[in-house]
DRENTORKOL-47459 format. One record per residue (C-alpha): residue number from 1; x, y, z. Coordinates in steps of 0.05 Angstrom, whole numbers. Example, Ala and Ser with C-alpha at 12.3 -4.5 7.8 and 13.67 -1.06 7.14 Angstrom:
@n:1; px:246; py:-90; pz:156 $
@n:2; px:273; py:-21; pz:143 $
END
This chain:
@n:1; px:714; py:260; pz:-1051 $
@n:2; px:650; py:284; pz:-1083 $
@n:3; px:654; py:305; pz:-1156 $
@n:4; px:615; py:368; pz:-1142 $
@n:5; px:618; py:419; pz:-1087 $
@n:6; px:565; py:437; pz:-1036 $
@n:7; px:536; py:507; pz:-1044 $
@n:8; px:550; py:530; pz:-973 $
@n:9; px:524; py:601; pz:-967 $
@n:10; px:514; py:608; pz:-1042 $
@n:11; px:445; py:634; pz:-1063 $
@n:12; px:459; py:655; pz:-1135 $
@n:13; px:435; py:607; pz:-1188 $
@n:14; px:487; py:626; pz:-1240 $
@n:15; px:544; py:615; pz:-1191 $
@n:16; px:518; py:546; pz:-1173 $
@n:17; px:512; py:526; pz:-1246 $
@n:18; px:580; py:554; pz:-1267 $
@n:19; px:615; py:531; pz:-1204 $
@n:20; px:594; py:458; pz:-1212 $
@n:21; px:557; py:456; pz:-1146 $
@n:22; px:504; py:405; pz:-1125 $
@n:23; px:435; py:431; pz:-1145 $
@n:24; px:365; py:402; pz:-1137 $
@n:25; px:329; py:420; pz:-1202 $
@n:26; px:270; py:465; pz:-1186 $
@n:27; px:264; py:494; pz:-1256 $
@n:28; px:199; py:457; pz:-1274 $
@n:29; px:166; py:494; pz:-1216 $
@n:30; px:197; py:559; pz:-1242 $
@n:31; px:164; py:548; pz:-1309 $
@n:32; px:98; py:530; pz:-1278 $
@n:33; px:99; py:591; pz:-1233 $
@n:34; px:118; py:638; pz:-1290 $
@n:35; px:55; py:618; pz:-1326 $
@n:36; px:8; py:618; pz:-1266 $
@n:37; px:-12; py:689; pz:-1246 $
@n:38; px:17; py:759; pz:-1243 $
@n:39; px:25; py:773; pz:-1168 $
@n:40; px:52; py:718; pz:-1122 $
@n:41; px:71; py:712; pz:-1049 $
@n:42; px:109; py:655; pz:-1015 $
@n:43; px:126; py:647; pz:-942 $
@n:44; px:180; py:599; pz:-920 $
@n:45; px:227; py:594; pz:-859 $
@n:46; px:295; py:627; pz:-858 $
@n:47; px:353; py:592; pz:-894 $
@n:48; px:304; py:549; pz:-934 $
@n:49; px:324; py:566; pz:-1005 $
@n:50; px:279; py:626; pz:-1019 $
@n:51; px:335; py:669; pz:-1045 $
@n:52; px:361; py:614; pz:-1091 $
@n:53; px:291; py:605; pz:-1119 $
@n:54; px:286; py:680; pz:-1131 $
@n:55; px:354; py:679; pz:-1165 $
@n:56; px:331; py:622; pz:-1210 $
@n:57; px:269; py:662; pz:-1230 $
@n:58; px:314; py:721; pz:-1245 $
@n:59; px:359; py:680; pz:-1292 $
@n:60; px:297; py:651; pz:-1326 $
@n:61; px:264; py:718; pz:-1339 $
@n:62; px:329; py:748; pz:-1363 $
@n:63; px:329; py:694; pz:-1417 $
@n:64; px:395; py:662; pz:-1396 $
@n:65; px:381; py:597; pz:-1432 $
@n:66; px:454; py:574; pz:-1427 $
@n:67; px:448; py:567; pz:-1351 $
@n:68; px:390; py:518; pz:-1357 $
@n:69; px:424; py:467; pz:-1401 $
@n:70; px:406; py:397; pz:-1379 $
@n:71; px:352; py:421; pz:-1331 $
@n:72; px:278; py:407; pz:-1335 $
@n:73; px:258; py:475; pz:-1361 $
@n:74; px:303; py:469; pz:-1422 $
@n:75; px:251; py:422; pz:-1453 $
@n:76; px:192; py:464; pz:-1430 $
@n:77; px:210; py:535; pz:-1452 $
@n:78; px:214; py:549; pz:-1527 $
@n:79; px:218; py:625; pz:-1531 $
@n:80; px:265; py:648; pz:-1476 $
@n:81; px:239; py:719; pz:-1478 $
@n:82; px:284; py:770; pz:-1444 $
@n:83; px:248; py:814; pz:-1394 $
@n:84; px:275; py:872; pz:-1352 $
@n:85; px:282; py:847; pz:-1281 $
@n:86; px:280; py:890; pz:-1219 $
@n:87; px:308; py:850; pz:-1160 $
@n:88; px:296; py:881; pz:-1092 $
@n:89; px:332; py:843; pz:-1036 $
@n:90; px:309; py:873; pz:-970 $
@n:91; px:353; py:827; pz:-928 $
@n:92; px:416; py:867; pz:-944 $
@n:93; px:417; py:908; pz:-880 $
@n:94; px:389; py:918; pz:-810 $
@n:95; px:328; py:963; pz:-801 $
@n:96; px:341; py:983; pz:-728 $
@n:97; px:328; py:1057; pz:-739 $
@n:98; px:295; py:1103; pz:-790 $
@n:99; px:363; py:1127; pz:-812 $
@n:100; px:384; py:1055; pz:-827 $
@n:101; px:319; py:1042; pz:-863 $
@n:102; px:326; py:1103; pz:-908 $
@n:103; px:398; py:1085; pz:-923 $
@n:104; px:383; py:1013; pz:-942 $
@n:105; px:323; py:1029; pz:-986 $
@n:106; px:361; py:1085; pz:-1020 $
@n:107; px:418; py:1037; pz:-1036 $
@n:108; px:371; py:984; pz:-1064 $
@n:109; px:337; py:1034; pz:-1110 $
@n:110; px:402; py:1067; pz:-1132 $
@n:111; px:425; py:1001; pz:-1163 $
@n:112; px:362; py:997; pz:-1206 $
@n:113; px:363; py:1071; pz:-1223 $
@n:114; px:434; py:1066; pz:-1250 $
@n:115; px:413; py:1010; pz:-1297 $
@n:116; px:365; py:1058; pz:-1331 $
@n:117; px:404; py:1122; pz:-1325 $
@n:118; px:356; py:1154; pz:-1275 $
@n:119; px:378; py:1214; pz:-1233 $
@n:120; px:344; py:1229; pz:-1167 $
@n:121; px:332; py:1299; pz:-1141 $
@n:122; px:356; py:1301; pz:-1068 $
@n:123; px:288; py:1328; pz:-1048 $
@n:124; px:256; py:1264; pz:-1074 $
@n:125; px:307; py:1216; pz:-1043 $
@n:126; px:258; py:1190; pz:-990 $
@n:127; px:200; py:1184; pz:-1039 $
@n:128; px:213; py:1110; pz:-1047 $
@n:129; px:146; py:1094; pz:-1080 $
@n:130; px:156; py:1149; pz:-1131 $
@n:131; px:226; py:1125; pz:-1146 $
@n:132; px:203; py:1053; pz:-1156 $
@n:133; px:148; py:1078; pz:-1202 $
@n:134; px:200; py:1116; pz:-1244 $
@n:135; px:243; py:1053; pz:-1248 $
@n:136; px:184; py:1012; pz:-1273 $
@n:137; px:166; py:1064; pz:-1325 $
@n:138; px:238; py:1071; pz:-1349 $
@n:139; px:249; py:995; pz:-1353 $
@n:140; px:185; py:986; pz:-1394 $
@n:141; px:199; py:1046; pz:-1439 $
@n:142; px:272; py:1029; pz:-1453 $
@n:143; px:262; py:954; pz:-1466 $
@n:144; px:192; py:954; pz:-1496 $
@n:145; px:175; py:896; pz:-1450 $
@n:146; px:135; py:886; pz:-1388 $
@n:147; px:176; py:886; pz:-1323 $
@n:148; px:189; py:829; pz:-1275 $
@n:149; px:194; py:848; pz:-1201 $
@n:150; px:227; py:800; pz:-1151 $
@n:151; px:223; py:820; pz:-1078 $
@n:152; px:265; py:778; pz:-1030 $
@n:153; px:252; py:779; pz:-954 $
@n:154; px:200; py:834; pz:-958 $
@n:155; px:188; py:828; pz:-883 $
@n:156; px:260; py:840; pz:-860 $
@n:157; px:245; py:913; pz:-841 $
@n:158; px:186; py:891; pz:-798 $
@n:159; px:225; py:836; pz:-763 $
@n:160; px:283; py:881; pz:-746 $
@n:161; px:236; py:933; pz:-715 $
@n:162; px:192; py:884; pz:-677 $
@n:163; px:216; py:908; pz:-608 $
@n:164; px:199; py:981; pz:-623 $
@n:165; px:125; py:988; pz:-637 $
@n:166; px:129; py:1061; pz:-660 $
@n:167; px:188; py:1047; pz:-706 $
@n:168; px:153; py:987; pz:-736 $
@n:169; px:90; py:1028; pz:-749 $
@n:170; px:131; py:1081; pz:-785 $
@n:171; px:169; py:1029; pz:-825 $
@n:172; px:105; py:995; pz:-844 $
@n:173; px:79; py:1060; pz:-873 $
@n:174; px:145; py:1070; pz:-911 $
@n:175; px:141; py:1000; pz:-940 $
@n:176; px:68; py:1009; pz:-960 $
@n:177; px:89; py:1071; pz:-1000 $
@n:178; px:149; py:1034; pz:-1027 $
@n:179; px:107; py:978; pz:-1057 $
@n:180; px:47; py:1020; pz:-1079 $
@n:181; px:70; py:1026; pz:-1152 $
@n:182; px:63; py:951; pz:-1162 $
@n:183; px:-13; py:958; pz:-1169 $
@n:184; px:-10; py:1026; pz:-1202 $
@n:185; px:36; py:1001; pz:-1257 $
@n:186; px:2; py:934; pz:-1267 $
@n:187; px:-1; py:945; pz:-1342 $
@n:188; px:75; py:950; pz:-1345 $
@n:189; px:86; py:888; pz:-1302 $
@n:190; px:94; py:817; pz:-1328 $
@n:191; px:107; py:781; pz:-1262 $
@n:192; px:116; py:796; pz:-1188 $
@n:193; px:143; py:747; pz:-1137 $
@n:194; px:148; py:765; pz:-1063 $
@n:195; px:181; py:722; pz:-1010 $
@n:196; px:187; py:728; pz:-935 $
@n:197; px:186; py:689; pz:-870 $
@n:198; px:123; py:717; pz:-839 $
@n:199; px:55; py:733; pz:-865 $
@n:200; px:42; py:806; pz:-849 $
@n:201; px:-27; py:833; pz:-862 $
@n:202; px:-37; py:846; pz:-936 $
@n:203; px:-72; py:910; pz:-919 $
@n:204; px:-12; py:935; pz:-879 $
@n:205; px:40; py:927; pz:-933 $
@n:206; px:9; py:911; pz:-1001 $
@n:207; px:-55; py:949; pz:-990 $
@n:208; px:-75; py:951; pz:-1063 $
@n:209; px:-53; py:882; pz:-1086 $
@n:210; px:-121; py:850; pz:-1079 $
@n:211; px:-104; py:797; pz:-1130 $
@n:212; px:-41; py:772; pz:-1095 $
@n:213; px:-36; py:696; pz:-1102 $
@n:214; px:-14; py:664; pz:-1036 $
@n:215; px:27; py:603; pz:-1052 $
@n:216; px:48; py:585; pz:-981 $
@n:217; px:-1; py:527; pz:-970 $
@n:218; px:-11; py:506; pz:-1042 $
@n:219; px:5; py:433; pz:-1058 $
@n:220; px:35; py:448; pz:-1127 $
@n:221; px:87; py:495; pz:-1097 $
@n:222; px:101; py:459; pz:-1032 $
@n:223; px:169; py:435; pz:-1056 $
@n:224; px:194; py:498; pz:-1090 $
@n:225; px:241; py:509; pz:-1031 $
@n:226; px:275; py:453; pz:-992 $
@n:227; px:295; py:384; pz:-1016 $
@n:228; px:248; py:325; pz:-1026 $
@n:229; px:270; py:254; pz:-1013 $
@n:230; px:270; py:238; pz:-1087 $
@n:231; px:313; py:300; pz:-1100 $
@n:232; px:360; py:280; pz:-1044 $
@n:233; px:372; py:210; pz:-1072 $
@n:234; px:375; py:234; pz:-1144 $
@n:235; px:422; py:294; pz:-1137 $
@n:236; px:460; py:279; pz:-1072 $
@n:237; px:469; py:204; pz:-1074 $
@n:238; px:544; py:211; pz:-1080 $
@n:239; px:546; py:253; pz:-1017 $
@n:240; px:502; py:204; pz:-979 $
@n:241; px:548; py:146; pz:-998 $
@n:242; px:609; py:185; pz:-974 $
@n:243; px:574; py:202; pz:-909 $
@n:244; px:555; py:129; pz:-899 $
@n:245; px:627; py:106; pz:-908 $
@n:246; px:653; py:160; pz:-861 $
@n:247; px:605; py:139; pz:-805 $
@n:248; px:609; py:63; pz:-816 $
@n:249; px:536; py:60; pz:-837 $
@n:250; px:500; py:32; pz:-897 $
@n:251; px:469; py:78; pz:-949 $
@n:252; px:399; py:62; pz:-923 $
@n:253; px:419; py:74; pz:-851 $
@n:254; px:449; py:141; pz:-869 $
@n:255; px:388; py:161; pz:-908 $
@n:256; px:344; py:143; pz:-848 $
@n:257; px:388; py:184; pz:-801 $
@n:258; px:384; py:244; pz:-848 $
@n:259; px:308; py:235; pz:-849 $
@n:260; px:303; py:233; pz:-774 $
@n:261; px:347; py:294; pz:-764 $
@n:262; px:327; py:340; pz:-821 $
@n:263; px:264; py:316; pz:-857 $
@n:264; px:192; py:324; pz:-839 $
@n:265; px:171; py:392; pz:-865 $
@n:266; px:103; py:397; pz:-898 $
@n:267; px:77; py:462; pz:-927 $
@n:268; px:9; py:439; pz:-951 $
@n:269; px:-42; py:383; pz:-940 $
@n:270; px:-12; py:337; pz:-992 $
@n:271; px:60; py:361; pz:-989 $
@n:272; px:117; py:313; pz:-997 $
@n:273; px:165; py:307; pz:-939 $
@n:274; px:214; py:365; pz:-946 $
@n:275; px:285; py:363; pz:-919 $
@n:276; px:315; py:427; pz:-891 $
@n:277; px:365; py:447; pz:-946 $
@n:278; px:412; py:486; pz:-901 $
@n:279; px:420; py:427; pz:-853 $
@n:280; px:425; py:374; pz:-908 $
@n:281; px:480; py:411; pz:-946 $
@n:282; px:520; py:424; pz:-883 $
@n:283; px:511; py:353; pz:-858 $
@n:284; px:534; py:322; pz:-923 $
@n:285; px:593; py:369; pz:-927 $
@n:286; px:615; py:354; pz:-855 $
@n:287; px:593; py:281; pz:-858 $
@n:288; px:563; py:290; pz:-789 $
@n:289; px:492; py:290; pz:-761 $
@n:290; px:498; py:356; pz:-724 $
@n:291; px:449; py:413; pz:-711 $
@n:292; px:457; py:465; pz:-766 $
@n:293; px:394; py:503; pz:-782 $
@n:294; px:371; py:509; pz:-710 $
@n:295; px:437; py:533; pz:-682 $
@n:296; px:443; py:585; pz:-738 $
@n:297; px:388; py:625; pz:-705 $
@n:298; px:367; py:612; pz:-633 $
@n:299; px:293; py:629; pz:-623 $
@n:300; px:303; py:671; pz:-560 $
@n:301; px:243; py:715; pz:-576 $
@n:302; px:198; py:655; pz:-585 $
@n:303; px:221; py:623; pz:-519 $
@n:304; px:206; py:688; pz:-483 $
@n:305; px:138; py:693; pz:-516 $
@n:306; px:122; py:622; pz:-494 $
@n:307; px:139; py:640; pz:-422 $
@n:308; px:94; py:702; pz:-426 $
@n:309; px:37; py:658; pz:-450 $
@n:310; px:52; py:602; pz:-400 $
@n:311; px:64; py:552; pz:-456 $
@n:312; px:112; py:493; pz:-453 $
@n:313; px:136; py:434; pz:-494 $
@n:314; px:73; py:395; pz:-479 $
@n:315; px:31; py:450; pz:-510 $
@n:316; px:71; py:443; pz:-575 $
@n:317; px:71; py:367; pz:-575 $
@n:318; px:1; py:356; pz:-602 $
@n:319; px:-32; py:416; pz:-636 $
@n:320; px:-96; py:411; pz:-675 $
@n:321; px:-114; py:477; pz:-707 $
@n:322; px:-153; py:509; pz:-764 $
@n:323; px:-112; py:544; pz:-817 $
@n:324; px:-135; py:612; pz:-792 $
@n:325; px:-97; py:600; pz:-728 $
@n:326; px:-28; py:589; pz:-758 $
@n:327; px:-32; py:618; pz:-828 $
@n:328; px:-47; py:688; pz:-805 $
@n:329; px:-13; py:756; pz:-802 $
@n:330; px:36; py:764; pz:-744 $
@n:331; px:39; py:839; pz:-731 $
@n:332; px:2; py:833; pz:-665 $
@n:333; px:27; py:770; pz:-632 $
@n:334; px:-24; py:741; pz:-584 $
@n:335; px:-10; py:668; pz:-600 $
@n:336; px:60; py:639; pz:-611 $
@n:337; px:34; py:584; pz:-657 $
@n:338; px:32; py:626; pz:-722 $
@n:339; px:102; py:651; pz:-710 $
@n:340; px:128; py:581; pz:-694 $
@n:341; px:96; py:554; pz:-757 $
@n:342; px:118; py:609; pz:-804 $
@n:343; px:188; py:608; pz:-774 $
@n:344; px:196; py:533; pz:-786 $
@n:345; px:194; py:507; pz:-714 $
@n:346; px:126; py:475; pz:-726 $
@n:347; px:101; py:443; pz:-790 $
@n:348; px:40; py:407; pz:-817 $
@n:349; px:40; py:334; pz:-797 $
@n:350; px:-31; py:315; pz:-814 $
@n:351; px:-99; py:339; pz:-836 $
@n:352; px:-170; py:317; pz:-818 $
@n:353; px:-214; py:334; pz:-878 $
@n:354; px:-278; py:321; pz:-840 $
@n:355; px:-260; py:368; pz:-784 $
@n:356; px:-220; py:415; pz:-829 $
@n:357; px:-165; py:414; pz:-777 $
@n:358; px:-89; py:411; pz:-785 $
@n:359; px:-43; py:372; pz:-739 $
@n:360; px:20; py:412; pz:-724 $
@n:361; px:84; py:388; pz:-691 $
@n:362; px:160; py:394; pz:-693 $
@n:363; px:186; py:374; pz:-762 $
@n:364; px:245; py:332; pz:-741 $
@n:365; px:295; py:313; pz:-687 $
@n:366; px:340; py:373; pz:-700 $
@n:367; px:284; py:423; pz:-686 $
@n:368; px:250; py:383; pz:-630 $
@n:369; px:315; py:371; pz:-593 $
@n:370; px:342; py:442; pz:-605 $
@n:371; px:277; py:475; pz:-582 $
@n:372; px:273; py:433; pz:-519 $
@n:373; px:346; py:450; pz:-503 $
@n:374; px:330; py:524; pz:-510 $
@n:375; px:272; py:515; pz:-462 $
@n:376; px:317; py:476; pz:-415 $
@n:377; px:366; py:534; pz:-414 $
@n:378; px:308; py:577; pz:-389 $
@n:379; px:295; py:527; pz:-333 $
@n:380; px:369; py:516; pz:-318 $
@n:381; px:402; py:550; pz:-260 $
@n:382; px:457; py:600; pz:-275 $
@n:383; px:515; py:553; pz:-260 $
@n:384; px:555; py:538; pz:-322 $
@n:385; px:552; py:466; pz:-345 $
@n:386; px:486; py:445; pz:-312 $
@n:387; px:457; py:420; pz:-378 $
@n:388; px:520; py:383; pz:-396 $
@n:389; px:519; py:350; pz:-327 $
@n:390; px:449; py:323; pz:-336 $
@n:391; px:466; py:299; pz:-407 $
@n:392; px:528; py:263; pz:-382 $
@n:393; px:490; py:231; pz:-324 $
@n:394; px:435; py:207; pz:-370 $
@n:395; px:480; py:178; pz:-423 $
@n:396; px:524; py:142; pz:-372 $
@n:397; px:470; py:115; pz:-326 $
@n:398; px:410; py:104; pz:-372 $
@n:399; px:436; py:94; pz:-443 $
@n:400; px:499; py:55; pz:-426 $
@n:401; px:484; py:22; pz:-358 $
@n:402; px:408; py:18; pz:-366 $
@n:403; px:401; py:42; pz:-294 $
@n:404; px:346; py:94; pz:-284 $
@n:405; px:356; py:89; pz:-208 $
@n:406; px:426; py:117; pz:-214 $
@n:407; px:401; py:174; pz:-257 $
@n:408; px:344; py:197; pz:-212 $
@n:409; px:388; py:233; pz:-161 $
@n:410; px:417; py:275; pz:-218 $
@n:411; px:347; py:291; pz:-242 $
@n:412; px:327; py:311; pz:-172 $
@n:413; px:388; py:356; pz:-166 $
@n:414; px:368; py:389; pz:-232 $
@n:415; px:299; py:405; pz:-205 $
@n:416; px:327; py:427; pz:-138 $
@n:417; px:364; py:485; pz:-170 $
@n:418; px:306; py:515; pz:-208 $
@n:419; px:293; py:588; pz:-189 $
@n:420; px:226; py:594; pz:-153 $
@n:421; px:206; py:650; pz:-201 $
@n:422; px:197; py:602; pz:-259 $
@n:423; px:162; py:545; pz:-222 $
@n:424; px:88; py:534; pz:-229 $
@n:425; px:77; py:491; pz:-168 $
@n:426; px:32; py:438; pz:-198 $
@n:427; px:37; py:368; pz:-227 $
@n:428; px:31; py:390; pz:-299 $
@n:429; px:91; py:438; pz:-293 $
@n:430; px:136; py:383; pz:-267 $
@n:431; px:111; py:335; pz:-321 $
@n:432; px:125; py:387; pz:-375 $
@n:433; px:196; py:399; pz:-349 $
@n:434; px:211; py:325; pz:-348 $
@n:435; px:184; py:317; pz:-419 $
@n:436; px:227; py:376; pz:-441 $
@n:437; px:290; py:346; pz:-409 $
@n:438; px:281; py:277; pz:-442 $
@n:439; px:264; py:309; pz:-509 $
@n:440; px:328; py:351; pz:-504 $
@n:441; px:366; py:286; pz:-492 $
@n:442; px:341; py:263; pz:-560 $
@n:443; px:300; py:205; pz:-536 $
@n:444; px:234; py:175; pz:-558 $
@n:445; px:188; py:204; pz:-506 $
@n:446; px:113; py:211; pz:-503 $
@n:447; px:68; py:246; pz:-453 $
@n:448; px:-4; py:227; pz:-437 $
@n:449; px:5; py:160; pz:-472 $
@n:450; px:-64; py:130; pz:-480 $
@n:451; px:-77; py:57; pz:-460 $
@n:452; px:-142; py:18; pz:-452 $
@n:453; px:-141; py:33; pz:-377 $
@n:454; px:-120; py:106; pz:-377 $
@n:455; px:-64; py:153; pz:-394 $
@n:456; px:9; py:143; pz:-376 $
@n:457; px:41; py:209; pz:-354 $
@n:458; px:106; py:196; pz:-392 $
@n:459; px:136; py:139; pz:-432 $
@n:460; px:210; py:139; pz:-447 $
@n:461; px:239; py:88; pz:-496 $
@n:462; px:313; py:72; pz:-504 $
@n:463; px:346; py:16; pz:-543 $
@n:464; px:345; py:-29; pz:-482 $
@n:465; px:284; py:-10; pz:-441 $
@n:466; px:216; py:23; pz:-438 $
@n:467; px:207; py:67; pz:-377 $
@n:468; px:136; py:81; pz:-353 $
@n:469; px:131; py:143; pz:-309 $
@n:470; px:73; py:161; pz:-265 $
@n:471; px:80; py:229; pz:-232 $
@n:472; px:45; py:253; pz:-169 $
@n:473; px:43; py:319; pz:-132 $
@n:474; px:36; py:324; pz:-57 $
@n:475; px:23; py:249; pz:-51 $
@n:476; px:76; py:194; pz:-52 $
@n:477; px:118; py:153; pz:-100 $
@n:478; px:84; py:90; pz:-74 $
@n:479; px:16; py:117; pz:-95 $
@n:480; px:45; py:131; pz:-164 $
@n:481; px:73; py:61; pz:-169 $
@n:482; px:7; py:31; pz:-145 $
@n:483; px:-29; py:66; pz:-202 $
@n:484; px:20; py:37; pz:-254 $
@n:485; px:8; py:-33; pz:-226 $
@n:486; px:-67; py:-27; pz:-214 $
@n:487; px:-80; py:-3; pz:-285 $
@n:488; px:-29; py:-52; pz:-313 $
@n:489; px:3; py:1; pz:-358 $
@n:490; px:60; py:-47; pz:-374 $
@n:491; px:16; py:-95; pz:-414 $
@n:492; px:12; py:-43; pz:-470 $
@n:493; px:85; py:-59; pz:-484 $
@n:494; px:84; py:-134; pz:-472 $
@n:495; px:99; py:-150; pz:-545 $
@n:496; px:156; py:-100; pz:-553 $
@n:497; px:213; py:-144; pz:-531 $
@n:498; px:248; py:-91; pz:-489 $
@n:499; px:250; py:-92; pz:-414 $
@n:500; px:193; py:-52; pz:-383 $
@n:501; px:213; py:-10; pz:-322 $
@n:502; px:160; py:24; pz:-277 $
@n:503; px:179; py:90; pz:-245 $
@n:504; px:135; py:125; pz:-193 $
@n:505; px:155; py:196; pz:-176 $
@n:506; px:127; py:245; pz:-126 $
@n:507; px:139; py:321; pz:-125 $
@n:508; px:138; py:360; pz:-60 $
@n:509; px:100; py:426; pz:-53 $
@n:510; px:149; py:452; pz:-1 $
@n:511; px:213; py:429; pz:-35 $
@n:512; px:187; py:446; pz:-105 $
@n:513; px:226; py:386; pz:-130 $
@n:514; px:226; py:311; pz:-132 $
@n:515; px:213; py:285; pz:-62 $
@n:516; px:218; py:210; pz:-73 $
@n:517; px:214; py:156; pz:-126 $
@n:518; px:204; py:81; pz:-132 $
@n:519; px:230; py:38; pz:-189 $
@n:520; px:208; py:-33; pz:-205 $
END
């Protein structure tokens, strides 16, 4: 049993330190940030350690030196000046109505007002900006120090009201007023740190903070949230060893499995690989490679948005984009890519300096497989268990028996039951669905695989075989197979060592499903 506990659901730095929980030391970044600028903004996905980082900043600025014993910052900070800290956590309620919004903001400010003995006239209760200004003035006057302001999940009110345009517009105006004293009282402020998931227009919320430093894509702050590989092996080695023993794996095999499932996030051009902290902590605690982060918040809204924009898994498989496409405000959503990136479903996987273009893709197996399953549920007919049936058929026939021919009738049956309303009757649609299905199954699958003689529609790799798929629409499976043979697609895998299986498939316009197939 591990000598320390895993901080499941714990986001308070002092509790982690005092409770002997596992902790990846981020305090060097805290020190660096505290001496960088005055106004800062950081966007990161949900459940990615933002609140813990804010809590660490809070403890540092409150001068709680005893909490940092043995951590990097202990050797860096000499003065440990105590500042008054105003901590505004906007994730503490649901902003589904104006009444809720007023109640939540009132409760947040009351906590700070009590600290400084402030009384609020009922007539001024909804003057949130005025109340925050008075808190800043009182904190500075009573302590003789500049004030630190930490704002966690600033965008929660906007996210909760996203389905009601009028409500969101009203809430946006309320929040603009709420935050307006930050610029007005700049002389009384030592440090401001704002976190959120999405990047809303600076003009819409922080209209006067024209010197706000955006940290989201900066190399030096790319690892302030999440867990790097070096941190994982340094601070969680004991847990990895226990997980390895539990699953009958070596330490290296377990580390590789953790990497495949939960690693792969990059938040800047030169970012280290970042592991999802929520998934890592839960996986080590359970000693299982399950889906944790993804299942904690199904992206129904994003799936619906993709359908509205006629996008599918193939569109998300290989995205080259300039930063202004994905690192942009998301009030008016015309493109799902910025939301997918800022929410953690896509991440930076490469950068071409000459073209100034970023390569975006799914970060890891957990997200890729989970997202494809969510899309499959959209395609799936209403009968309960259809997805489980296709998973069972695939594992039994392909993974265990290495028999694609026995699996194809099950795949055809899956297509047969698609509602006509969601079918785009063309070859690309059927290719995208097949790619989504095999991705959901967790396999190594590529679409439009380039060879010297052309592009293979789909390549599926298992431990035993490599399956080359050529898909046709309103033609025949024989024509598909002839193309595989004529272009000699198989030679691209001649040195692999696995059996190469050719699969020609034809889709019928009338049946809107697989009509026939040939396997060689």
